[in-house]
N, C-alpha and C positions, 0 to 999 in steps of 0.2 A: 583520262585516255581512253581512246574505242578500243573495243574487242583485239583480240589479235588476230591476225588471221598472215597465211603464206601459200602461194596458189604457183604453181610452173605452168609453164605452156610451152611447144616447141616454135619456133620462128623460122628459123632455116634448118631446112633437111638434104642430107643428101640425094642423089634421083640420076636415070638415066634418060634424056631426053627432055620430055614435057611430066615426066613421073618422077614423083617424090618418093621415096623408100624410108625406111623407119631405121634403118642403118646401111651404111654403105655393104656393095658386093664387092668384098675382098677378093682377091686372084690368089694371096697368099696363106699362110694358114701357120702357126708356130707350130714346130716340133717340140712337142711337150718333154720336157725333162731332159732333153736333149744337150750337151753343151760339148764344145772339141777345141780341141788345141791346134794350131797351125805352124808348119814347120816349111821354113825357103831352102832348096835343095843348093849347096855349096856346088854344084857342077852344072846349071841350069839356073837362073836368076828368074826365069820365066814359070820355073817348074815347083809349085806349091804343094806340099803333102797333107791331106787334113785328117787327124786319128779324132775321132768321134767316142766322146765318152758316155756314157747312163744311155746309149743307144738300144731299144728294141730289135729283134732278131730282123721282123719287118722293116725298120728303120733303116738296119745296116743293108739288107737287099736293095732298100729302095736309093740309098747312097750310090751301093755299086754300080747302078745303072743311070745314074741322074745327072741329065745336063748343071753343071754349076753356073749359078748367077752371081756374081761378086758384089755386093752391094756397099761398096768401099763410102758411100756417101750419104747412105741411110735414105735414098731416094725409091729403090725398086720395092724394099718391104711391105709399103703401104699402095702399091698397086690397087687398083679397082676399077670393076665395070660402071663406066659414068663419070661421077663429079662428086668429087667432096666439099666441105667448108669448114672456113677456118678464119681468124682476121676478125673477131666482132668487135662492132663499136654502136655506140647509145648516144642520143641529145634528146631530151624535152625540149621542145620549144616554149617562147613564152607565151602562145597562144592554147598551147596542151597537147601540139599533136608530139606522140611519140615517133622519132625515125632512128629505125635502126639498118645496119649495114654489114656486108659482112664479103667476105671472098672465095669464090667459086673456083675447085680447083680443077681441071680436067683430070680425068683418068688417075688421078693420084690424090692423097692429102700430103705428098711431101712439098718442101718449101720451093724446090726448081724443077727443071727440065720439062715446064709444059705450061699451056697457054692459062691464063688465069682471069676472072671476069670478078666483077663488084656487083652484087645483090645489094636488094635493097626491101624493106617493110615497113609498115606504117600501124600505126596504133594509133586510134580517136577516142577510145575508151579507158585510157588511162594503164594500159599493156593487158588489160581482159583478153582481147581478141586482135588479130595481126592479120592484115592484106596478105595474099598468097606473094611469094617471095618473088620478085621480077630482076631481070637483068639492067642494073641502071648504066653500066659503061663496060664494054668489050672491045679486044684490040687484039684477033688472032694470033697474032705477030707478039705479042708483048704480055709478059707477067705483070697482072696491072694490081697495087696492094693498096687497100683503102687506109688512109689517116685520118687525120680528125676531123670531127663535124665540128661544126664551131657557127655561133649566130650570133650576127651582128643586131643586137636588138634594140638600138637607134632606126636601124631602118630594115626589119622583120626578115633581111635575106638571111638565107642557111648557104653553108657551104661544106662541098667534102674535097680536102686533098686527098691523092695518090701518088704514088711513083710507081716508074715503071722500068724493066729492063725485057732484054729479049726473051721470048720464051724459051729459047732453047737450052738457057744458060744453066747448066746443073749446080755449081755450088755461086750462090748469088755474090757471099762472101769474096770470093777470089774474085770475081767479077768487081766489088767494090774496090779492093785491092788493087786490080790494076785499071781501075777508072775513076778514082776520089772525084777529081775535081770535075771531071766530063758529068757525073751523077751528081750536080750541084743544082737540081732543078725538079721541079712538080709541076703537078697540075689540079687546078681548081674547077669543081663542078659547081652552080650556082642555082637558088631556086628560092623564087619570090613569091611562090605562093603554098606554104609549107610542104615543100618534098613533092608536091603531085607532079610539076615536068621540072626538068632540072635543064640547063644552058650546054652549051656543046663545051669541052675543057679546053680553060685559059691556060697557056705555059706560063707559069713564072720560075724566072732565076734569081733568086735572092741576092741581094747588096750583102758583101761580108763584113763583118763586124770590123772594130778597130784594128784587131789583132790578126786581123787577114783569114779568120775561117768562113768557110762557104758551107751552104747546108742545104738542105732537101727535107721535105716532112719525113716522121717517123711512121713507125707500123700502130695500127688500130687506135681505140680509145678516142674522147673526146676532147676538144680544146676550151679556152675558157675566152670572156671578156671581161675585163676589169671593169669595176665599179667605183673604184676608191681613188681620193690621191689623183696624183698631177698625169696620171696616164689613165683615167677612167676613160674609156671607150676601146681602149685598146685588146686588138684578137693576140692572142698567145696560141700557138701549138707545139706540140714535142718536133723534135727532130734529129735526123742525123746529121752532125758534122765531119768537115773534114779541113784538114791543113797539112800538107805536105813535112816529110819529117818526125810528127808526133807519134808519141807511143801510143798503142791500142790493140785490143785483139785484133784487128785489121790494123794495120799501120796507118795512122793520120786519121782514123776515123773513131767518130764514140758518138753520145747523145749530147742534146743538147736545145735549146729553144730558138722558134722565128716566131716574129711577131709583126703587125702590120696596123698602122696608126691613120690609114684612108681607107675604111671600111672594103678591107682586102685587095683594092685594087695594086697594091706594091708592097713587098714584103722583104725584113730584114732578117741578117742572122744576131742573136742575139748571145745567151749565156750559154757557155763552154761549161759541160758536165767534168767528170772526171776521166782518167784512162780505164778503159775497158766500160763504161758505160753505157745504156740502151735501153730502148721504148719506156718512155717516160708517161708518166702519169701527173697534172697538174689541177692545183685547187687556189683562189686566190684567200688569202686570211683574213681576219676581221680588220686587219690594220692597211691594207693593202696590197702587203707582200704575196707571195707569190711560193705556194710550198710543194717539192716538185720531188714526187718518188719513184725510182728508177732501179732496174735490173742490174747488176753488174755480170758482162763474162770474162774477165779476169781475175786473180786474186779473189774467187769466191770464198763467201765467209758463209754462206746459209742463210743471210738474214738481207732483209731488204734495206735499199740506202736511201738517202733524201738529200735535197739540199734545200736553201731558202735565196730568194731573189730579193731586193730591195729597193731595185729601179724599176719593176718594170718588167723583170724577165732578159736585162740589159747583161746581166753579172750576176755571179754567185756570190754570196756574200758567209754563206755559213753551208757546212757538208757534216754528213754523220751517218751512222746506222742504226738502225733498228733493232734490239736485243729483244723485242716483245713479239719481232714479225718475221717468223722463220719460214723456208719457203724457197723452192726451186727459182731459179731463175727465168719466168714466164712474165706478160703484161700482166696489170694488175687495174682493178677500177679505185676511183677514187672522186668523191663528190662530196659538197656542203648540203648537209640536211635541213631543207626547208619545208616549213608548213607546220600543221598541228602537232600539237598541243602547244598553245600561248605560253610564254614564258621559258620554254625549253631553251636549255643554255648552247651556247655555240657547240655544235656538232660536226665533224667530218664523219665519213664511211668511207671503209678499203673492201677492197676484195682480192682473195690470192686463195691458192690452194696451199696449205702449211706442209702438207709432205710431197713426197715424190710418191709414184706410182710404187703399188705394191710390188715387193720383192718377187713376190710365186708370179707375179703377172709378166709373164717372158714376149710376151705382143708389145707391149706398153714403149714407145716413143723413150727416149733418153732425156729429152726435156720436159716431161712431160708432168703431172702433177695428180694430185688426188685430194677430197677431200674441199672442196670450195668451201671458205668459211669468209665472213665479213666480218669488220670489226668497227670499231666506234672511241672516237677519241674526243674529249672536251675539252681539250689543252694547244688546238688548232695542229694538231700531228706529232705533239712530243711526245706522248703515251697513247696506246691503244691497250685500255684495261678491258674494255665488255667486245665480248665475240660469240658468235654463234656461227654453226655447221650449217651452211647452205646444201651441199650436194655430196651423201656418201659415195667413194669412188672417184672412178676418173673425171678431171677439168684441168683444164689449162687457163686460157684466154678470159679476161671478164673487162666490163666493164659496170658504170653503174651511173642513174639520173634517180632524180625527185619528183613526182610530180605536184599540182599544187595543191593538194588535198595530205599530202605528206606518204603517199605510198611509194616506197622505194622498189626502184627497178634494178636488177641485178641481172646482165646478158650475160652470158658464157659457154665457152666450148664444153661439150661433155661426150659420154655413152657407157655404154653397159663393159664395153672391152676393151674398147680405149677411149682418151679422151679427145680426141676429134671425130666423134661420130654424125655429132649435131651441136646444135643452136638453140637456147633454150632460155627465157626467160623466166625470172622468179620474181614475183613481185608480194612484197611484204610490209607492214608498217613498224614504226618504234616498238608499237607495244611487245609485237612479236620478238624485235629483236634484244629486247631488253627483259624478255618473260625471265624469270627466275635469277636475274641478275642483281648483285648487292648495289 
């Protein structure tokens, strides 16, 4: 086995216009140590009394003359001068080009309320260096969210799926709640030259499945193309699904799969995940099945949930949760390891922060994470006995890819104070991951 190595490089940075910054220029700073109680007036429902605790004398003076802004949707708190970055995705093509995408968030790192574009960066040297980030797609009137990167290896075409909602929407979940069936559409960008140029977006409205579920592409991570069995050649990507009257964090909406059997020309709604499911990651097993790792937004257990499909992603045959994969409900990376050394048993890799933000970090968002870790499984995702810390401190969404020489690439959002300050790639080999492991 070759010598162990682990290297980190920043790929997507926040900025102002064309200038990139090492960290966002925030408009807001946390009031260290101060908490408060809120009282609603019994005489005037529009009057609220704020009673600060643990406030210094100077903080009390500032409160007495301050204009109060109510951040009821966790949108204002992360306002910044310029743009932020989030939702990373990663794919290594058959020819070896690493393609990374993310979302650029104007004047904020929050989910709603502003226009959002899609950024692209590429590496031709196994993730050592990356091209300067560039705008792949922008619509000033829309919140555009990158979804799955997937390659059709029979044609060499690359696809990036994305969905969008009006930019002025503050609460995207509420928009889904009122517009579930109307949201069942997405767009595809296509490249036939290793990501150097991309087509105009093609509109896709997937066909419903036999049970009447409709769908659109989900957030981040890469999709897969099946290589085994009767469905070889099928492309499968994670999805949001909708069916009126079904339960969910947003009624009728949950996670699932979309698939294409005609090289991305048309798409169908496939497997439906349980109530509360969201943001799935996929990998093909050595038997040709699909192993799905997903987060749950309702009935949270503090562990990662999974599903398995034995019919190419059309339905679910098995469900469960991983007691050995704790962590907050955020998107995760999942990939099959391919490459040296010869004779390596079948291996899956998974990336996720097992911890929530430090309690002392009052500026951390409530859905954030800490201590991004990569896990290894040698039984097709049944157990994950091997792990190693990749990023101590704030980290949230991630994705994984493997180069032809066995270099593992993990892209993830991270930062010094908050976990959405920048997006980096750490590149390491199996020797580093297995170092000091039994």
